[in-house]
Every structure is written in structure tokens, then in C-alpha cells.
DOLUM-74465 format. One record per atom (N, C-alpha, C, CB): x, z, y; residue in three letters. Coordinates in steps of 0.001 Angstrom, whole numbers, plus 500000, padded with zeros to 6 digits. Glycine has a CB too. Example, Ala and Ser with C-alpha at 12.3 -4.5 7.8 and 13.67 -1.06 7.14 Angstrom:
! DOLUM-74465
513190507800494310ALA/512300507800495500ALA/513200507800496700ALA/511308509046495527ALA/512850507080497750SER/513670507140498940SER/512900507870500030SER/514084505725499402SER/
***
This chain:
! DOLUM-74465
176728650668298513MET/175656650492299504MET/174678651653299396MET/174917649131299299MET/174269652190300537GLY/173388653350300554GLY/171968653016300134GLY/173374653959301922GLY/171255654044299682LYS/169855653919299300LYS/168976654467300424LYS/169574654664297964LYS/167696654117300376ARG/166707654727301268ARG/166039655851300484ARG/165643653667301790ARG/166222657073300973VAL/165780658264300251VAL/164691658969301053VAL/166970659224299981VAL/163520659155300440LEU/162440659945301031LEU/162544661369300500LEU/161036659326300711LEU/162699662321301407VAL/162722663737301034VAL/161438664366301554VAL/163995664473301607VAL/160553664755300642THR/159304665377301071THR/159534666875301265THR/158165665120300037THR/158734667442302180GLY/159000668823302560GLY/160338668948303251GLY/158956669729301345GLY/160729667865303960GLY/162096667710304418GLY/162537668625305542GLY/162288666350304840GLY/161629669445306082ALA/162029670438307088ALA/162056671841306494ALA/161075670397308293ALA/161896671935305181GLY/161958673226304512GLY/163391673657304268GLY/161203673178303202GLY/163552674763303577PHE/164876675352303394PHE/165786674487302535PHE/164749676721302775PHE/165439674323301261ILE/166300673533300377ILE/166379672099300875ILE/165778673570298921ILE/165229671534301215SER/165184670113301548SER/165933669783302834SER/163753669664301670SER/165888670660303842SER/166653670376305063SER/168147670428304782SER/166289671374306179SER/168560671284303858ASN/169964671300303451ASN/170322670025302690ASN/170259672535302585ASN/169392669511301891VAL/169620668246301193VAL/169753667106302208VAL/168466667954300194VAL/168848667071303186VAL/168907666033304222VAL/170258666064304920VAL/167769666217305250VAL/170665667240305361ARG/171941667369306081ARG/173116666970305191ARG/172131668813306585ARG/173064667381303929HIS/174147667057303000HIS/174252665542302785HIS/173926667772301651HIS/173120664871302629LEU/173153663421302426LEU/173687662694303653LEU/171759662904302084LEU/173340663181304834LEU/173848662557306049LEU/175356662762306186LEU/173127663118307274LEU/175841663916305732ASP/177265664249305870ASP/178135663657304762ASP/177438665747305886ASP/177556663460303576HIS/178391663145302408HIS/177996661848301700HIS/178327664279301425HIS/177182661023302330SER/176807659743301726SER/176496658756302836SER/175587659902300766SER/176195657516302443ASP/175736656543303427ASP/174262656206303225ASP/176580655275303350ASP/173541657093302558HIS/172108656880302342HIS/171339657028303659HIS/171565657875301288HIS/170266656235303788GLU/169291656452304858GLU/168275657474304353GLU/168585655101305286GLU/167853658388305219VAL/166975659476304809VAL/165714659472305667VAL/167701660835304914VAL/164572659580304988ILE/163290659804305662ILE/162828661194305271ILE/162215658705305278ILE/162618662045306250SER/162163663415306011SER/160682663498306355SER/162992664447306848SER/159877663814305350LEU/158428663958305527LEU/158063665427305411LEU/157640663110304481LEU/157367665965306413ASP/156990667370306337ASP/155702667607307108ASP/158114668266306880ASP/154835668468306540ALA/153579668825307198ALA/153773669930308223ALA/152551669254306169ALA/154969670541308253LEU/155306671613309198LEU/154327672775309103LEU/155328671074310626LEU/154129673253307864THR/153400674499307646THR/154371675651307864THR/152765674553306211THR/154030676866307401TYR/154917678014307616TYR/156313677770307035TYR/154308679274306992TYR/156402676994305950ALA/157688676804305270ALA/158529675716305915ALA/157462676467303814ALA/157895674805306645GLY/158614673709307284GLY/158866674027308749GLY/157831672394307150GLY/160097673926309175ASN/160471674291310536ASN/161378673193311077ASN/161179675693310584ASN/160901672487312080LEU/161666671361312609LEU/163018671810313167LEU/160865670647313695LEU/163122673090313547GLU/164417673612314002GLU/165476673521312896GLU/164269675073314466GLU/165026673493311628ASN/165976673361310523ASN/166746672040310582ASN/165244673470309191ASN/166165671050311284LEU/166790669724311382LEU/167247669405312804LEU/165817668651310907LEU/167187670406313690ALA/167418670139315114ALA/168758669462315375ALA/167345671430315899ALA/169774669858314625ASP/171112669332314892ASP/171326667920314350ASP/172141670252314300ASP/170383667413313545VAL/170559666074312962VAL/169410665122313284VAL/170705666186311462VAL/168397665566314036LEU/167224664721314279LEU/167571663403314963LEU/166220665470315119LEU/168639663378315727SER/169025662143316413SER/169990661295315591SER/169654662471317750SER/170257661698314362HIS/171197660954313518HIS/170643659550313243HIS/171460661713312178HIS/171474658526313340PRO/170967657156313175PRO/170439656836311778PRO/172049656188313510PRO/170815657630310762ARG/170320657360309413ARG/169177658282309016ARG/171444657492308414ARG/168619659039309973LEU/167506659944309667LEU/166266659556310454LEU/167891661400309973LEU/165138659500309729SER/163827659348310362SER/162971660536309961SER/163141657997309955SER/162221661087310907PHE/161315662192310576PHE/159875661728310707PHE/161575663418311490PHE/159078662046309698VAL/157651661716309704VAL/156869663019309540VAL/157291660684308562VAL/155981663294310496HIS/155121664481310399HIS/153880664084309601HIS/154729665040311834HIS/153775664588308382GLY/152644664227307537GLY/152633665027306252GLY/152671662747307222GLY/151596664817305468ASP/151307665634304291ASP/151377664769303032ASP/149913666306304416ASP/151963665290301952ILE/152019664518300707ILE/150643664338300085ILE/152944665195299712ILE/149637665034300595ARG/148266664841300098ARG/147549663694300812ARG/147462666129300265ARG/148220663062301778ASP/147673661918302511ASP/148029660650301730ASP/148233661856303992ASP/147080660144300948LYS/147366659029300038LYS/147861657788300760LYS/146132658685299246LYS/147238657465301879GLY/147634656269302608GLY/149055656366303134GLY/146682656020303752GLY/149394657505303710LEU/150746657703304237LEU/151777657678303118LEU/150834659027305003LEU/151461658358302024VAL/152387658397300889VAL/152621656992300334VAL/151846659324299780VAL/151554656215300186ALA/151695654851299667ALA/152572654006300592ALA/150311654191299500ALA/152386654160301893GLU/153170653393302867GLU/154656653770302790GLU/152632653631304297GLU/154943655058302716LEU/156337655502302678LEU/157006655135301350LEU/156416657016302902LEU/156274655321300247ALA/156845655043298927ALA/157217653572298783ALA/155859655442297826ALA/156464652708299447ALA/156723651272299334ALA/158019650847300015ALA/155573650498299921ALA/158572651724300860GLY/159759651327301612GLY/161023652078301252GLY/159505651499303045GLY/161030652792300102VAL/162222653576299755VAL/162671653269298330VAL/161943655087299911VAL/163920653663298038ASP/164486653511296697ASP/164343654772295862ASP/165944653129296790ASP/164412655919296533VAL/164433657212295851VAL/163464658157296549VAL/165869657811295828VAL/162733658933295757ILE/161905660007296310ILE/162396661329295734ILE/160382659783295991ILE/162675662281296625VAL/162986663654296226VAL/161801664500296672VAL/164357664170296861VAL/160974664929295715ASN/159782665692296083ASN/160096667177296085ASN/158617665391295121ASN/160388667673297295ALA/160645669099297468ALA/159530669781298242ALA/161969669312298176ALA/158460669056298550ALA/157349669651299289ALA/156615670639298391ALA/156377668557299809ALA/156414671848298899ALA/155739672856298078ALA/155304674027298931ALA/156652673340296945ALA/154178674602298560GLU/153860675952299007GLU/154673676867298097GLU/152286676266298944GLU/155511677727298669SER/156462678470297838SER/156482679971298094SER/157830677929298052SER/155555680483298881HIS/155534681906299223HIS/154842682668298087HIS/154802682150300596HIS/155634683255297187VAL/155085683909295994VAL/154082684989296367VAL/156209684513295152VAL/154443685843297330GLU/153546686928297732GLU/152211686376298241GLU/154209687796298817GLU/152269685265298989LYS/151042684656299502LYS/150172684159298352LYS/151372683497300463LYS/150793683580297325SER/150011683081296186SER/149321684227295458SER/150911682305295211SER/149944685402295457ILE/149351686579294808ILE/148266687175295692ILE/150433687640294501ILE/148555687260296989ARG/147660687955297917ARG/146440687116298277ARG/148411688331299180ARG/146634685814298490GLU/145556684979299036GLU/144973683999298034GLU/146057684220300221GLU/145558683912296857GLY/145021683016295849GLY/145772681693295795GLY/143562682766296111GLY/145425680888294797ALA/146252679732294436ALA/145781678409295013ALA/146310679612292965ALA/144688678384295776SER/144089677104296165SER/145071676173296868SER/142906677349297064SER/145728676645297936GLU/146683675804298662GLU/147851675390297777GLU/147203676536299896GLU/148229676247296863PHE/149353675956295976PHE/148988674853294986PHE/149786677223295222PHE/147749674876294504VAL/147298673832293581VAL/147248672481294290VAL/145911674182292998VAL/146691672451295498THR/146517671152296156THR/147854670546296571THR/145612671296297380THR/148764671369297093THR/150063670823297513THR/150981670582296322THR/150742671769298505THR/151153671610295487ASN/152181671538294444ASN/151781670630293288ASN/152478672925293917ASN/150502670632292923VAL/150063669812291792VAL/149448668496292271VAL/149051670585290933VAL/148413668581293097GLU/147761667345293540GLU/148679666495294412GLU/146485667670294303GLU/149492667139295255GLY/150440666384296069GLY/151439665629295206GLY/151176667313297020GLY/151921666290294154THR/152828665613293217THR/152131664454292528THR/153360666599292170THR/150882664652292145GLN/150119663575291483GLN/149948662364292400GLN/148737664092291043GLN/149697662614293695ILE/149543661509294644ILE/150847660723294770ILE/149104662038296025ILE/151974661421294822LEU/153272660752294869LEU/153530659945293597LEU/154388661778295074LEU/153217660539292445LEU/153450659856291177LEU/152582658601291055LEU/153174660805290006LEU/151340658693291485ASP/150478657515291434ASP/150968656434292396ASP/149031657898291764ASP/151558656855293520ALA/152093655876294471ALA/153228655074293853ALA/152581656576295741ALA/154088655750293066ILE/155212654995292486ILE/154783654197291255ILE/156353655950292109ILE/153611654454290735ARG/153063653547289719ARG/152690652217290368ARG/151824654178289017ARG/152194652275291599GLN/151757651065292294GLN/152948650310292895GLN/150747651422293396GLN/153881651038293475THR/155070650412294070THR/156292651157293527THR/155024650452295664THR/156872650682292438PRO/157940651407291754PRO/159148651674292654PRO/158379650632290534PRO/159773652823292422VAL/161028653175293079VAL/162134653200292029VAL/160919654553293813VAL/163369653246292495GLU/164486653280291552GLU/164491654580290746GLU/165816653117292298GLU/164186655710291438ARG/164111657007290745ARG/163292657982291572ARG/165530657583290479ARG/162659658905290870PHE/161830659958291465PHE/162380661286290960PHE/160291659783291098PHE/162701662180291882ILE/163294663474291521ILE/162333664574291944ILE/164702663670292192ILE/161814665304290977LEU/160925666424291265LEU/161750667703291344LEU/159811666549290184LEU/161635668403292462ILE/162256669716292575ILE/161256670731292040ILE/162673670042294059ILE/161426671089290778SER/160587672098290144SER/161155673474290504SER/160523671892288583SER/161160674413289589SER/161647675760289892SER/161941676498288603SER/160623676544290740SER/162941677354288633SER/163195678222287479SER/162050679198287245SER/164496678992287673SER/161193679381288267GLU/160057680299288108GLU/159112679849286995GLU/159286680415289422GLU/159176678586286606VAL/158292678114285540VAL/158593678822284216VAL/158432676595285367VAL/159819679341284056TYR/160201679985282796TYR/159600681374282630TYR/161701680078282705TYR/159314682070283738GLY/158951683478283626GLY/160174684300283255GLY/157832683675282584GLY/159935685460282659THR/161035686343282269THR/161787685767281077THR/160509687751281936THR/163092685904281106ALA/163939685347280048ALA/163589685947278691ALA/165418685592280362ALA/163242685094277730GLU/163062685530276343GLU/164403685563275622GLU/162080684600275600GLU/165338684774276108TYR/166721684819275642TYR/167587684386276813TYR/166953683900274372TYR/168853684720276753ALA/169740684430277876ALA/171028683774277384ALA/170060685717278659ALA/171525682790278160PRO/170866682222279333PRO/169699681335278934PRO/171861681428280171PRO/168788681131279885MET/167634680272279641MET/168068678815279737MET/166488680575280648MET/167855678057278647ASP/168143676628278705ASP/166859675865279013ASP/168771676135277373ASP/166976674544279073GLU/165832673719279476GLU/164714673703278442GLU/166287672307279738GLU/164993674176277215ALA/163963674246276178ALA/163270675612276140ALA/164578673943274817ALA/163657676514277038HIS/163025677837277093HIS/161521677680277329HIS/163666678712278214HIS/160693678499276672PRO/159243678410276914PRO/158894678567278391PRO/158510679474276101PRO/157834677892278813LEU/157341678025280181LEU/156249679091280195LEU/156802676658280730LEU/156545680216280830ASN/155606681336280923ASN/155524681820282372ASN/156036682499279981ASN/155004680980283280PRO/154981681358284701PRO/154171682636284916PRO/154395680214285554PRO/154668683495285819ARG/154077684815285978ARG/153452685034287359ARG/155121685863285727ARG/153324683988288158SER/152600684086289424SER/151820682799289608SER/153571684338290631SER/150771682821290446PRO/150055681568290714PRO/150980680474291246PRO/148930681814291711PRO/151917680835292122TYR/152892679854292599TYR/153636679221291442TYR/153881680504293561TYR/154192680049290567ALA/154983679540289450ALA/154146678656288533ALA/155581680695288655ALA/152876679021288349ALA/152004678225287488ALA/151777676828288069ALA/150660678937287289ALA/151645676736289396THR/151445675414289988THR/152724674584289904THR/150990675542291451THR/153891675238289999LYS/155143674495289823LYS/155267673998288383LYS/156360675380290193LYS/154832674814287429ALA/154855674377286028ALA/153904673208285821ALA/154481675540285087ALA/152757673249286508GLY/151811672141286399GLY/152410670842286907GLY/150539672456287164GLY/153058670888288072ALA/153700669689288620ALA/154838669215287723ALA/154227669963290034ALA/155606670151287198ASP/156735669865286308ASP/156263669073285089ASP/157424671176285861ASP/155235669567284435ARG/154746668894283218ARG/153975667621283562ARG/153848669846282400ARG/153318667576284711LEU/152656666337285131LEU/153689665236285316LEU/151857666553286441LEU/154809665563285977ALA/155863664569286170ALA/156398664086284826ALA/157005665152287019ALA/156607665015283896TYR/157104664606282584TYR/156115663673281895TYR/157370665833281704TYR/154821663940282054SER/153818663095281405SER/153865661664281936SER/152421663680281608SER/154263661482283196TYR/154365660140283763TYR/155591659409283229TYR/154420660210285290TYR/156581660156282776VAL/157698659519282063VAL/157221659055280697VAL/158904660494281918VAL/156554659967279975ALA/156128659671278606ALA/155069658571278555ALA/155591660929277947ALA/154146658599279525THR/153024657665279500THR/153366656320280138THR/151833658274280205THR/154022656372281285TYR/154232655155282077TYR/155691654704282132TYR/153731655373283477TYR/156569655440281487ASP/157994655091281440ASP/158590654979282841ASP/158193653774280683ASP/158254655941283685LEU/158766655938285047LEU/160113656658285114LEU/157756656596286002LEU/160993656258286040PRO/162339656841286139PRO/162315658173286898PRO/163298655855286838PRO/161937659218286192ILE/161718660534286807ILE/162697661545286218ILE/160249661010286593ILE/163276662375287091ALA/164091663519286678ALA/163450664788287222ALA/165568663380287180ALA/163502665852286454ILE/162894667130286822ILE/164007668163286948ILE/161820667579285767ILE/164175668700288152LEU/165216669693288400LEU/164590671071288521LEU/166017669349289673LEU/165216672052287897ARG/164739673432287977ARG/165820674300288628ARG/164367673978286561ARG/165854674327289961PRO/166829675179290640PRO/166490676651290428PRO/166878674853292145PRO/167525677460290307PHE/167324678906290238PHE/167287679441291678PHE/168464679607289387PHE/167391680730291867ASN/167067681347293158ASN/168060680952294249ASN/167037682864293019ASN/167630680037295105ASN/168470679581296210ASN/168527680624297326ASN/167948678248296760ASN/169648680625298013TYR/169793681433299223TYR/170778680709300133TYR/170282682900298893TYR/170799681100301396GLY/171726680485302330GLY/171134680426303725GLY/172105679093301864GLY/171823679798304673PRO/171333679685306050PRO/169987678974306120PRO/172348678946306907PRO/169179679411307090ARG/167886678795307426ARG/166795679070306397ARG/168057677309307574ARG/166971680047305534GLN/165903680377304580GLN/164879681283305253GLN/166483681062303306GLN/163610681024304964HIS/162524681815305551HIS/162730683294305232HIS/161143681334305028HIS/162579684178306234PRO/162893685590305999PRO/161931686328305081PRO/162938686292307290PRO/160950685656304497GLU/160153686320303457GLU/160894686355302125GLU/158806685610303283GLU/161923685532301946LYS/162687685513300700LYS/163659686694300658LYS/163453684177300552LYS/164055687105299458LEU/164705688399299304LEU/165998688548300089LEU/164979688640297874LEU/166945687627299941ILE/168239687818300597ILE/168112687778302119ILE/169226686751300130ILE/167431686790302723PRO/167284686868304179PRO/166438688056304635PRO/166671685592304697PRO/165492688491303799ARG/164723689692304162ARG/165638690906304231ARG/163583689942303147ARG/166494691060303221PHE/167446692161303244PHE/168356692076304469PHE/168283692165301963PHE/168877690882304752ILE/169810690730305866ILE/169120691047307195ILE/170390689303305892ILE/167928690497307408THR/167249690710308686THR/166774692152308827THR/166065689753308823THR/166381692787307720GLN/166034694214307799GLN/167256695036308201GLN/165473694717306445GLN/168389694755307583ALA/169607695502307909ALA/170034695257309355ALA/170744695113306952ALA/169959694012309815LEU/170325693700311194LEU/169386694375312193LEU/170317692191311411LEU/168147694619311770SER/167158695263312643SER/167210696788312559SER/165761694781312286SER/168112697314311726GLY/168204698762311566GLY/167109699351310717GLY/168188699413312890GLY/166444698502309946GLU/165364698956309071GLU/165890699121307643GLU/164174697958309103GLU/165251700009306855PRO/165667700120305450PRO/165283698867304670PRO/165034701364304796PRO/166063698548303662LEU/165761697406302797LEU/164621697796301864LEU/167023696957301983LEU/163576696963301798THR/162441697254300929THR/162646696589299581THR/161121696782301569THR/162640697399298529ILE/162920696929297175ILE/161705697189296297ILE/164183697623296591ILE/161201696131295660HIS/160072696282294742HIS/160533697003293484HIS/159457694904294385HIS/159801698035293088GLY/160110698758291860GLY/161472699428291927GLY/160056697820290673GLY/162145699472290790GLU/163436700154290707GLU/164610699268291097GLU/163646700669289317GLU/164359697968291292GLY/165430697077291712GLY/166302696580290577GLY/166277697761292707GLY/165826696730289331HIS/166641696301288188HIS/166470694822287869HIS/166290697123286967HIS/165421694195288420ALA/165203692771288156ALA/166429691982288606ALA/163921692256288881ALA/166819690987287823SER/168018690213288157SER/167676688730288264SER/169123690435287099SER/168480688042289072ARG/168278686621289322ARG/169618685885289287ARG/167575686404290678ARG/169535684595289012ASP/170672683683289075ASP/170661683116290493ASP/170592682530287962ASP/171561683627291354TRP/171545683291292782TRP/172407682057293040TRP/172046684487293633TRP/171770681003293535LEU/172413679702293739LEU/172530679418295227LEU/171623678573293033LEU/173757679227295705TYR/173954678906297116TYR/173388677515297388TYR/175464678978297505TYR/172630677396298466VAL/171853676178298710VAL/172737674943298870VAL/170996676352299948VAL/173951675120299375GLY/174854673976299486GLY/175215673396298131GLY/176113674376300218GLY/175344674255297121ASP/175607673782295763ASP/174397673018295224ASP/175956674966294833ASP/173193673527295519ASP/171975672839295086ASP/171915671442295698ASP/170719673653295477ASP/172251671336296980ALA/172239670024297648ALA/173228669064296989ALA/172574670179299147ALA/174391669568296595GLU/175363668723295891GLU/174795668218294568GLU/176667669498295640GLU/174102669106293849ALA/173522668715292562ALA/172455667640292756ALA/172918669940291846ALA/171629667791293784ILE/170576666808294034ILE/171194665460294415ILE/169621667302295151ILE/172258665466295216GLN/172950664204295511GLN/173489663576294223GLN/174107664440296518GLN/174014664408293328ALA/174544663875292062ALA/173448663202291251ALA/175193664996291232ALA/172217663740291284VAL/171101663126290558VAL/170691661816291225VAL/169897664092290491VAL/170737661768292549ILE/170420660526293266ILE/171379659408292883ILE/170467660755294780ILE/172635659769292622GLU/173678658758292419GLU/174090658579290961GLU/174886659117293226GLU/173561659375290038ALA/173943659276288624ALA/173399657990288003ALA/173431660502287838ALA/174052657480286952PRO/173465656363286204PRO/172047656717285764PRO/174338656005284972PRO/171138655754285899LEU/169725656034285657LEU/169473656534284239LEU/168898654791285917LEU/170227656025283261ASP/169981656447281884ASP/170390657899281635ASP/170724655537280927ASP/171172658471282544LYS/171583659872282401LYS/170500660840282852LYS/172851660127283192LYS/169601660374283721ILE/168643661314284329ILE/167173660991284057ILE/168858661351285807ILE/166851659788283600THR/165442659450283363THR/164868660329282249THR/165292657947282995THR/163811661027282566GLY/163163661919281603GLY/163872663236281416GLY/163056661245280291GLY/164977663446282129ALA/165763664667281938ALA/165135665844282668ALA/167198664459282422ALA/165285667018282070VAL/165004668289282738VAL/166348668979282894VAL/163965669187281924VAL/166678669353284123LEU/168010669873284415LEU/167929671188285177LEU/168817668852285213LEU/168478672251284599ASN/168658673495285347ASN/169722673292286422ASN/169053674664284398ASN/169463673834287605ILE/170495673905288640ILE/170760675397288829ILE/170045673184290011ILE/171841675870288242ALA/172062677311288113ALA/173548677613288155ALA/171442677849286808ALA/173871678916288221THR/175268679347288193THR/175673679901286841THR/175513680388289256THR/174686680365286045GLY/175007681012284783GLY/175375682475284931GLY/176122680290284121GLY/175149683042286115VAL/175432684455286382VAL/174185685078287004VAL/176683684624287329VAL/173782686266286550ASP/172658686940287196ASP/173126688250287820ASP/171518687200286183ASP/172494688590288942ILE/172844689775289714ILE/171549690500290048ILE/173646689404291015ILE/171522691818289876SER/170298692579290084SER/169964692698291570SER/170427693968289463SER/168695692972291850VAL/168250693179293227VAL/169000694350293851VAL/166728693428293279VAL/169213695427293088ASN/169968696565293623ASN/171383696162294022ASN/170023697695292595ASN/172042695351293200ASP/173405694931293523ASP/173432694005294735ASP/174042694234292323ASP/172394693174294894VAL/172300692340296092VAL/172143693229297326VAL/171111691345295981VAL/171285694246297212ALA/171095695169298334ALA/172414695848298704ALA/170030696230297986ALA/173156696320297703ASP/174461696935297972ASP/175376695975298719ASP/175127697379296663ASP/175416694708298271ALA/176312693723298876ALA/175933693452300326ALA/176289692418298076ALA/174633693363300616VAL/174184693121301987VAL/174518694319302869VAL/172667692834302022VAL/174230695518302393LEU/174511696716303184LEU/176011696871303439LEU/173967697963302473LEU/176818696589302418ASP/178275696656302596ASP/178743695636303635ASP/178996696414301252ASP/178192694415303559ALA/178620693344304470ALA/178315693680305919ALA/177946692030304097ALA/177244694451306131LEU/176824694774307497LEU/177186696202307895LEU/175328694572307641LEU/177991696863307066GLY/178472698197307416GLY/177394699257307444GLY/179134698154308735GLY/176375699102306587LYS/175292700070306517LYS/175461700950305277LYS/173921699354306498LYS/174986702189305333PRO/175082703046304141PRO/174224702505303003PRO/174657704484304477PRO/174701702704301782ARG/173999702139300629ARG/172637702786300362ARG/174859702274299405ARG/172385703949300940ASP/171073704576300751ASP/170053704101301794ASP/171208706099300816ASP/170433703084302558HIS/169560702567303607HIS/168542701605302981HIS/170392701852304724HIS/167675702169302145ARG/166710701362301389ARG/165508702219301055ARG/167346700781300093ARG/164408701549300739VAL/163214702256300302VAL/162584701460299164VAL/162205702457301484VAL/162189702159298102HIS/161563701495296966HIS/160048701517297149HIS/161972702176295628HIS/159452700345296966ILE/158000700212297097ILE/157426699769295759ILE/157623699199298225ILE/156107699609295698ALA/155443699267294431ALA/156010697972293854ALA/153918699130294637ALA/156107697935292545GLU/156562696721291867GLU/155627695570292197GLU/156638696935290337GLU/156179694378292362ARG/155362693206292652ARG/154568692815291422ARG/156234692032293125ARG/153333692421291648LEU/152512691937290539LEU/153170690712289918LEU/151073691602291018LEU/153143690632288589GLY/153711689482287903GLY/155226689395288015GLY/153106688234288440GLY/155898690518288212GLN/157348690517288396GLN/158070689883287199GLN/157851691948288613GLN/159088689107287503VAL/159967688535286484VAL/161175689450286354VAL/160399687066286847VAL/161483689887285144ASP/162554690867284958ASP/163938690245285071ASP/162411691541283614ASP/164130689090284426ARG/165472688521284402ARG/165415687001284439ARG/166233688993283162ARG/166271686427285267HIS/166443684976285338HIS/167928684678285284HIS/165797684381286632HIS/168349683913284308ILE/169723683438284258ILE/169711682093283546ILE/170668684466283533ILE/170307681092284167GLY/170164679730283670GLY/171370679231282903GLY/169897678813284801GLY/171104678511281828SER/172155677784281139SER/172564676585281990SER/171688677334279725SER/173850676314282053THR/174361675225282896THR/174889674040282103THR/175452675743283784THR/174837674103280777ASP/175540673117279954ASP/174923671719280014ASP/175569673584278525ASP/173599671617279978VAL/172953670303279968VAL/173252669556281262VAL/171429670445279773VAL/173150670263282387THR/173416669634283685THR/174876669224283805THR/173044670583284828THR/175777670065283331ALA/177207669728283392ALA/177498668472282582ALA/178067670901282876ALA/176851668351281418ALA/177074667174280577ALA/176498665916281214ALA/176460667385279196ALA/175332666034281855ALA/174673664857282428ALA/175303664413283736ALA/173210665140282647ALA/175721665375284556LEU/176152665059285918LEU/177621665354286193LEU/175317665817286888LEU/178253666124285320GLY/179588666608285632GLY/179577667606286777GLY/180493665452285969GLY/178467668304286953TRP/178303669223288088TRP/178212670658287609TRP/177055668864288903TRP/178887671540288300ARG/178690672984288152ARG/178739673608289542ARG/179775673621287205ARG/177987674686289718ALA/178018675406290992ALA/179429675916291247ALA/177000676582290994ALA/179876675832292507ARG/181254676229292791ARG/181371677300293866ARG/182044675032293204ARG/180236677775294397THR/180278678818295421THR/179985680164294784THR/179269678524296559THR/180934681087294840SER/180706682421294286SER/179656683144295116SER/182023683237294241SER/179018684155294516PHE/178002684900295257PHE/178632685580296473PHE/177318685949294344PHE/179825686137296331ALA/180471686819297456ALA/180696685853298615ALA/181808687440297015ALA/181173684648298299GLU/181433683651299342GLU/180137683180299992GLU/182190682452298758GLU/179139682882299160GLY/177863682415299687GLY/177173683462300541GLY/176956682006298558GLY/177234684726300103LEU/176594685791300878LEU/177307685990302211LEU/176583687108300081LEU/178621685896302207GLU/179367686036303464GLU/178935684969304469GLU/180888685940303206GLU/178813683725304016ARG/178366682652304909ARG/176937682918305409ARG/178434681285304184ARG/176098683389304504THR/174688683597304835THR/174515684729305830THR/173882683888303574THR/175187685839305595VAL/175122686969306527VAL/175602686536307907VAL/175968688159306011VAL/176698685801307948ALA/177236685349309234ALA/176228684476309969ALA/178548684578309027ALA/175532683607309239TRP/174572682707309892TRP/173416683503310499TRP/174031681665308883TRP/172857684457309757TYR/171731685235310290TYR/172178686136311439TYR/171090686082309178TYR/173407686632311373ARG/173928687440312484ARG/174051686592313746ARG/175300688053312117ARG/174443685321313579ASP/174674684451314728ASP/173426683722315205ASP/175726683449314392ASP/172329683797314451ASN/171106683042314784ASN/169886683949314804ASN/170887681899313780ASN/170028685063315529GLU/168959686064315562GLU/167669685514316157GLU/169408687277316354GLU/167789684671317186ALA/166580684130317817ALA/165757683316316827ALA/166950683263319025ALA/166429682617315907TRP/165732681777314918TRP/164833682628314036TRP/166745681000314046TRP/165400683677313424TRP/164586684448312478TRP/163621685403313165TRP/165481685229311550TRP/163995685905314339ARG/163041686765315055ARG/161824685961315497ARG/163714687426316278ARG/162025684699315853GLY/160897683853316228GLY/159931683642315067GLY/161397682514316732GLY/160482683430313864ILE/159637683258312677ILE/158871684534312368ILE/160484682846311464ILE/159543685685312420LEU/158879686960312131LEU/157790687252313157LEU/159902688106312108LEU/158029686910314413ALA/157020687138315445ALA/155777686294315197ALA/157594686831316828ALA/155981685033314764LYS/154837684173314446LYS/154035684740313284LYS/155309682752314114LYS/154732685289312289GLU/154033685851311120GLU/153188687046311538GLU/155045686270310021GLU/153748687928312363VAL/153004689097312832VAL/151769688643313599VAL/153897690001313722VAL/151941687652314445SER/150815687135315235SER/149738686541314336SER/151302686078316235SER/150155685814313297ALA/149190685182312395ALA/148391686223311624ALA/149905684247311421ALA/149061687288311174TYR/148357688308310391TYR/147448689187311256TYR/149364689182309656TYR/147773689316312555SER/146981690187313413SER/145831689447314082SER/147863690815314464SER/145824688117313969SER/144774687335314640SER/143527687231313770SER/145288685927314987SER/
***
């Protein structure tokens, strides 16, 4: 029998893929809650909005009354709502990130203290680790966030854990590594590279491009989140789980792969100033998650990138519309 699953931030990149995956691969009912800020785009759900097992609610996780009402009617909460634009957190400050990522999580956690759910899944981030002190980074790696965004994700991560320790709530904390795939906001590295190449512009690379990341195809992440929704509760309560591939690839190598895929010369790039608070290396250990869930990522980077490039090539109006809105917002 299916569960009633609330996905917060449900029109965002990862979360809209989770919503679609649950509708396609389970019999769960899904409620998608989203404030529709820059990161939430209702077009991400356009093809499934009429699905009989999906309800969409336009609202904010900082709205205590709304959160309490929704939490009282579901079995599972997947909290993926977040301000996630790293550059924005550096450029404009952390205020919005603190209120959404930390206070919003606290409001959700307090709601499930009042009306318990079967399980609460926090979508944290590998960014909480900072640069790898050893590789691969396991779940016991020190938390050394290097941007205001990452610090607020670490705050929510540890706040959720404290509610397990203090109140014995059925909470799991997931730390996905760098997701990519269709419908990702073009401020993120891989879609930025793809859209720059499609526009005939050089790829902009921070610093020398040696920084490396564990690139996780978003469809694999959605599978992992479904596995946490359906796992025996004793396997996931209080658990911290990396969602990773165990392979890292440098920014330069990603740029080469994108340029090759689109038939552009490899020198079609420009190096700009290193980003403040840059993380040098991210690579995740996969053993704890494999033991708890029997899950490992199964999409190779080559396969995932091919799908992603094809999607952006075929959906130019989608990403050009987002870029046009950004230009308008910055010039107003």
C-alpha cells in the first residue's frame, strides 16, 4: 500500500525528479510544496501536474500554519526545500539561506513533534564536508563548510540529528553529492557549460579548473531517496547516508566532455577568478549507503552527460527563459 509523501521544494531540480520518479515507480501519493522562488519552477512538473496521485501546494516551509496542516496528513516528509545558489550566498549574504535552510527545517521538525510521521528525510548536501581531508569522504568526515550556503545546510543537518537524539524522531539525513541532469538551473556548473556551448560562448571556469567533484546523475539520486522512503525504519532512523558515485572528475575534464559532446574545440573556454571559499575535492564513500539500502549509483558520467546534453539541446526555450529572467532581475 502506498504512502502519502510530502516533498518540500517540490518544483526544484532534485525534488521534481523525485516527484516524477515516485509517480513512475511506486504507488505513493505525492504532495509537492514549493514557494516558487528562483530555484522552483512549475514547468519542472508540467508533464505530471495532472497526475491523479500528485497534489501541488504553493507555499513556504517557513509558514508554520501551512506546514502543520500538511504534516498532519502525510506519512513521510522529504525536505528538499532550500536556497541553494552558492554564488548568491557569497554575493548577497546568508540571510535568506538561514531562514529557509535552517529555520524552515526547524519549523518542519517541530511540526512532526506535534503530529508524528512515519519518517522524515532531510536532503542535506555533500557541501557540508568542505574540501576532502581524506578520500573518499565517509559520513564521519569532519564538517567544514566553505560557503554561507554550505554552512546553513550543515546547520540544518545537525539540527535534524539533534531531534533524533533528543526526541527519538524517525529521521534520516542524506548527503547527495553534486547532482546534474535535465531541468537543472543553468547557474549550476554542468548546465552552465552546456548552455554556454550551445550559445556559442566560451565556457567560464573558476581558477585553473583542477577542482574535482563526485558527479551524481539526478535519476540515481531519486532512486536512492525512494529506497530511503521504503527501507525498514530501523535501517534509516538516525542514519547519515552519502548519496555518491565514489568517482570524482575535475572541472576541466567536465568542460572537455561537454565541448566534445557538442562538437566544440577544447580551447573554447576562459578562466576567471577562483570562487571564494572554493572546495578543492569532493568524492564520497558509498559503503554505508550500500549496506543500509542495497543501493549504488548505476549511471556512468558519460551516459548521464549524454542524456543531459540532449535534454538541454532539445529544450532551449526552457533554459533561455530562465536566463532572460535572471538578466531582467539583475538589471532592474
